[in-house]
N, C-alpha and C positions, 0 to 999 in steps of 0.2 A: 741071682740070690742076693747079692749085695744091694741091688736096687730095692728089693723088698724091705730089707732092713732099714735103709735110708728113708724110704717112704713111710715106714712105721714111725720112725723118729720124728719126721716132719709132722705127721698127724698127731703126735703127742704134744707138740709145742703149744697149741692153744690151751690145753689142760694145764700144762706146766706154768704158763703165764698167768692163768686164772688163779691157780693155787698160790703163786707168789704174791699176787695182788691181795687176795683174801687174807693171807697171813700178815701182810703189812697193815691192812685196815684193822684186823682183829688184834693188833698189838697196842693200839692207842687206848690209854686208860679211859678217856672220855667215852669211847664207843663201848668198851668192856663194862663200864659202869652201867650203861643202859641195859646191856644184855644180862648182867648179873642181877640187877634190880628186878627184872622181869622173870628170870629163870631160876634164881636161887632163893629159897625160903629164908635163908639167913640174912639176906640183903634187902628184902622187899620193903622194909619199913625205914630204911636209911635214905638220906638225901643222896643225890648223885655226887655232890661234892664230898660227902663223908666216905662214900664208896671209893672214890678216886684216891682219897687219903690213905685208905686201907690197902690199896693195891700196891704191892711191892714197895713198902715204906723205905727200903734201903736206897731206892733210886729216885732222884728228884726230877727226872725228865718226864715227858708226856707219854712215853712208850714203855710197855712192859717187855722184859727180856724173857723169852721162853726158856724153861729149864732144859736139861739134856733130854732131847727127844728120842734118843736111841735107847731102847730097853733090851738088854741082853741078859736079863735075870734068869732066863731059861736057855741053857746052852742049845745052840742050833735053831733057835726060834726068835730071832731078833725082830722087833717091830719098831716102827717110827711113828711117833705121835706128830700131828701137824703142829699144834701149839700146846705146851704143857706149862701150866702156871701153878705156883704154890701161893695161896692167898690166905689171909687171916680170916678166921671164923669169928665175927663180932659177938656171937652169942656166948662163946666160952674161951676166947683167946687162943684156941688151938689153931691148927692149920688145916686147909682143905687142898686137895689136888684137883685141878680142873683141866681136863683134856678137851680141846676144841678141835673138831674135825669138819671143816667146811666142805660141803659136797656140791660141786658145780655141775656134775654130770652123773648120769645113771651109774650106780656102783657096779652094775652087772649082775652076776648070778647069785650074790650073797645078800642076806638080809642085814641092813644097817643096825638093827637092834642087836643082833648077835655079835656083830663086830664091836659095837659099843660095850656090850656086856663083857666080851673078851678083853678089851682094852682096860676096862675098869678093874677087872680081876687082876690083870697084870700090874696095875698101879698099886693094888693092895699088896700083892706078893713082894714087890720090890721094896716095900717099906721095912721088911724084917731085916734086922742087923745092918741097917743102912744109917749113916750119920744123920740123915734127915728123917729117919723113921723111928723104929722102936727096937729094943734089944730082946733077944731070946724069945721068951713067951709072955712078954709084957703087952698083951693084946689090948689093955685098957688105953694104951697110947697110940692105937691105930688111928690114923687120920682119915677123915672122910674123903672119898673120891667121887668125882662127877664127870660124866662125859656129855658134851654138847655137840 
């Protein structure tokens, strides 16, 4: 029985290594600028240099730091985002939450669209009464969420 458990862990190692490398690559502002220019309506007309300036303005280095990826806003239903960024929306100076979930292998039995929808919903829910979100019923300050 112990051998089966060890074998299963060994088989998971390539996936773990792939995930780690994807997260490293997708934390570089230069790479994110290309992705956001192509995938986000708010960034499509900006230069790559301008996009990089808008990414995590508080940090002067070349990499973005992912926000807290553990979401425990629903008790007993914790999820972990791979990469979670809070970036400025250049169209209105509000913020947007971007969840990036690189997929290197077949996700298995579930539909990625449904997973993305669930994660986006959770990102909306966690904004209420959060220091980085909005207070009480002030839904006009709800920040846009996107999953990639």
